[in-house]
C-alpha positions as semicolon CSV with decimal commas, in nm:
position;residue;x (nm);y (nm);z (nm)
1;M;-2,512;0,353;-0,391
2;P;-2,223;0,297;-0,263
3;I;-1,877;0,437;-0,360
4;S;-1,657;0,267;-0,578
5;L;-1,301;0,159;-0,527
6;Q;-1,243;0,480;-0,757
7;E;-1,398;0,702;-0,520
8;Q;-1,295;0,558;-0,216
9;F;-0,889;0,541;-0,241
10;G;-0,803;0,762;-0,606
11;Q;-0,477;0,695;-0,777
12;I;-0,334;0,570;-0,496
13;D;-0,021;0,419;-0,427
14;I;0,033;0,015;-0,383
15;Y;0,286;-0,043;-0,171
16;L;0,175;0,257;0,044
17;F;-0,186;0,064;0,027
18;D;-0,011;-0,199;0,136
19;Q;0,051;0,023;0,521
20;I;-0,289;0,106;0,569
21;L;-0,420;-0,307;0,558
22;R;-0,172;-0,366;0,771
23;G;-0,229;-0,065;1,018
24;R;0,003;0,119;1,012
25;I;-0,118;0,356;0,930
26;V;-0,506;0,383;1,158
27;A;-0,748;0,708;1,226
28;G;-0,614;0,898;1,513
29;M;-0,267;0,961;1,331
30;R;-0,145;1,361;1,108
31;I;-0,040;1,285;0,793
32;F;0,292;1,492;0,598
33;D;0,273;1,431;0,267
34;A;0,587;1,568;0,210
35;G;0,585;1,683;-0,253
36;C;0,205;1,584;-0,280
37;G;0,136;1,701;-0,621
38;S;-0,239;1,746;-0,644
39;G;-0,293;1,472;-0,387
40;R;-0,357;1,130;-0,541
41;N;-0,221;0,949;-0,177
42;L;-0,465;1,158;0,047
43;V;-0,799;1,118;-0,094
44;Y;-0,900;0,716;0,099
45;L;-0,738;0,969;0,381
46;A;-0,903;1,252;0,310
47;R;-1,202;1,102;0,269
48;E;-1,217;0,913;0,622
49;G;-1,167;1,175;0,820
50;Y;-0,795;1,225;0,881
51;E;-0,604;1,527;1,014
52;I;-0,344;1,549;0,696
53;F;-0,051;1,825;0,576
54;G;0,131;1,893;0,280
55;V;0,329;2,119;0,103
56;D;0,448;2,156;-0,319
57;A;0,588;2,322;-0,436
58;D;0,319;2,352;-0,709
59;P;0,117;2,663;-0,634
60;E;-0,271;2,454;-0,822
61;A;-0,090;2,123;-0,699
62;V;-0,240;2,266;-0,383
63;R;-0,498;2,459;-0,449
64;S;-0,640;2,003;-0,566
65;V;-0,519;1,880;-0,254
66;R;-0,689;2,149;-0,054
67;G;-0,980;2,097;-0,203
68;L;-0,987;1,702;-0,088
69;A;-0,986;1,853;0,237
70;P;-1,280;2,155;0,263
71;N;-1,334;2,094;0,653
72;L;-0,898;2,131;0,715
73;P;-0,771;2,483;0,755
74;A;-0,649;2,584;0,422
75;D;-0,276;2,660;0,590
76;N;-0,211;2,312;0,596
77;F;-0,129;2,269;0,259
78;R;0,089;2,514;0,170
79;V;0,278;2,595;-0,159
80;E;0,678;2,487;-0,075
81;A;0,985;2,324;-0,133
82;I;1,005;2,002;0,080
83;E;1,395;2,097;0,118
84;R;1,220;2,483;0,347
85;M;0,901;2,339;0,470
86;S;0,821;2,583;0,732
87;F;0,640;2,295;0,939
88;P;0,746;2,245;1,310
89;D;0,955;1,984;1,346
90;S;0,727;1,647;1,455
91;V;0,448;1,760;1,347
92;A;0,338;1,419;1,147
93;D;0,293;1,050;1,317
94;V;0,316;0,988;0,931
95;V;0,538;1,105;0,641
96;I;0,418;0,989;0,301
97;S;0,747;1,109;0,004
98;S;0,620;0,945;-0,285
99;A;0,843;0,985;-0,634
100;V;1,002;1,265;-0,521
101;L;1,277;1,283;-0,414
102;H;1,438;1,148;-0,730
103;F;1,395;1,534;-0,882
104;A;1,711;1,641;-0,642
105;R;1,999;1,787;-0,870
106;N;2,281;1,607;-0,681
107;D;2,345;1,477;-0,351
108;E;2,330;1,802;-0,113
109;Q;2,043;1,826;-0,300
110;F;1,884;1,530;-0,203
111;D;2,046;1,565;0,140
112;S;1,814;1,866;0,217
113;M;1,525;1,716;0,091
114;L;1,559;1,481;0,263
115;R;1,636;1,641;0,587
116;G;1,342;1,890;0,556
117;T;1,120;1,587;0,492
118;W;1,279;1,389;0,833
119;K;1,226;1,707;1,018
120;V;0,852;1,759;1,006
121;L;0,834;1,306;1,156
122;K;0,789;1,286;1,540
123;P;1,014;0,997;1,730
124;G;0,793;0,699;1,718
125;G;0,715;0,769;1,351
126;L;0,683;0,618;0,958
127;L;0,877;0,798;0,697
128;F;0,689;0,618;0,366
129;C;0,882;0,700;0,044
130;R;0,896;0,572;-0,269
131;L;1,170;0,677;-0,496
132;A;1,383;0,559;-0,825
133;S;1,671;0,354;-0,766
134;S;1,989;0,149;-0,948
135;I;1,840;-0,139;-0,822
136;G;1,798;-0,404;-1,054
137;I;1,858;-0,206;-1,394
138;E;2,208;-0,046;-1,246
139;H;2,394;-0,174;-1,631
140;Q;2,053;-0,014;-1,877
141;V;2,157;0,335;-1,667
142;R;2,392;0,583;-1,780
143;Q;2,580;0,823;-1,561
144;L;2,494;1,213;-1,632
145;A;2,684;1,349;-1,344
146;G;2,715;1,213;-0,952
147;R;2,409;1,036;-0,912
148;R;2,161;1,185;-1,193
149;F;2,183;0,877;-1,441
150;L;1,949;0,890;-1,794
151;L;1,680;0,603;-1,765
152;P;1,622;0,397;-2,044
153;D;1,234;0,542;-2,080
154;G;1,484;0,849;-2,177
155;S;1,380;1,050;-1,817
156;E;1,640;1,121;-1,630
157;R;1,669;1,079;-1,210
158;Y;1,923;1,056;-0,932
159;L;1,946;0,742;-0,853
160;V;1,969;0,575;-0,476
161;D;2,101;0,196;-0,432
162;E;2,061;-0,048;-0,158
163;P;2,425;0,131;0,051
164;L;2,325;0,461;0,042
165;L;1,997;0,417;0,168
166;M;2,058;0,202;0,448
167;K;2,337;0,440;0,555
168;F;2,062;0,717;0,489
169;T;1,858;0,485;0,715
170;E;2,147;0,521;1,002
171;D;2,274;0,820;1,010
172;L;1,850;0,969;1,103
173;G;1,865;0,782;1,357
174;G;1,572;0,531;1,175
175;R;1,545;0,155;1,146
176;L;1,375;-0,016;0,817
177;A;1,063;-0,065;0,944
178;D;1,023;-0,318;0,633
179;P;1,330;-0,464;0,361
180;L;1,383;-0,261;0,079
181;K;1,122;-0,349;-0,195
182;T;1,214;-0,245;-0,533
183;T;0,985;-0,255;-0,867
184;V;1,209;-0,312;-1,220
185;V;0,910;-0,161;-1,509
186;Q;0,995;-0,347;-1,746
187;N;1,343;-0,164;-1,991
188;Q;1,242;0,141;-1,800
189;R;1,221;0,227;-1,443
190;S;1,357;0,081;-1,126
191;M;1,140;0,234;-0,861
192;T;1,185;0,078;-0,435
193;T;0,982;0,123;-0,143
194;W;1,177;0,232;0,189
195;V;0,996;0,266;0,571
196;V;1,181;0,461;0,809
197;R;1,044;0,394;1,140
198;K;1,231;0,724;1,347
199;K;1,377;0,551;1,670
């Protein structure tokens, strides 16, 4: 009996699915999910036999992800903060950072989380990042401290903007693989997709 799309792809981020459809994530690549949660972006990759790795600060989430890929070593998935990961440098062809970086408390933690994520990516590899931004909702957010803002939906997030993402792209030694793409959810929040190739 054929499996449903839900069973095949889980709750995969639609913009990550786009990268798969465009042939940027293919069999044989090592995929690393930095802040994997319960693995919503790994269901398809695990099912298709990719070599996947991940970290999350929540032990229960990591247990859940291990269940998605029981054929892989349990040590591929670790309970760790992304700014202090114990994985070696340049271990992955693709690194996923989906709805993670905007939980940074301040500039220092954001920088540390981003650089921790970047270090596990191989030269030539692809960083797929989705994070909250102020793009398109600049007049609807209220600054709390630094880049921490109160969003219209009532949440507090560290918000990036286009100049900051372009600066980090250059500072990290990357280049945009796609133009920045931002989705504004009406009167709630703004999410930006930042896809960077490591030079």
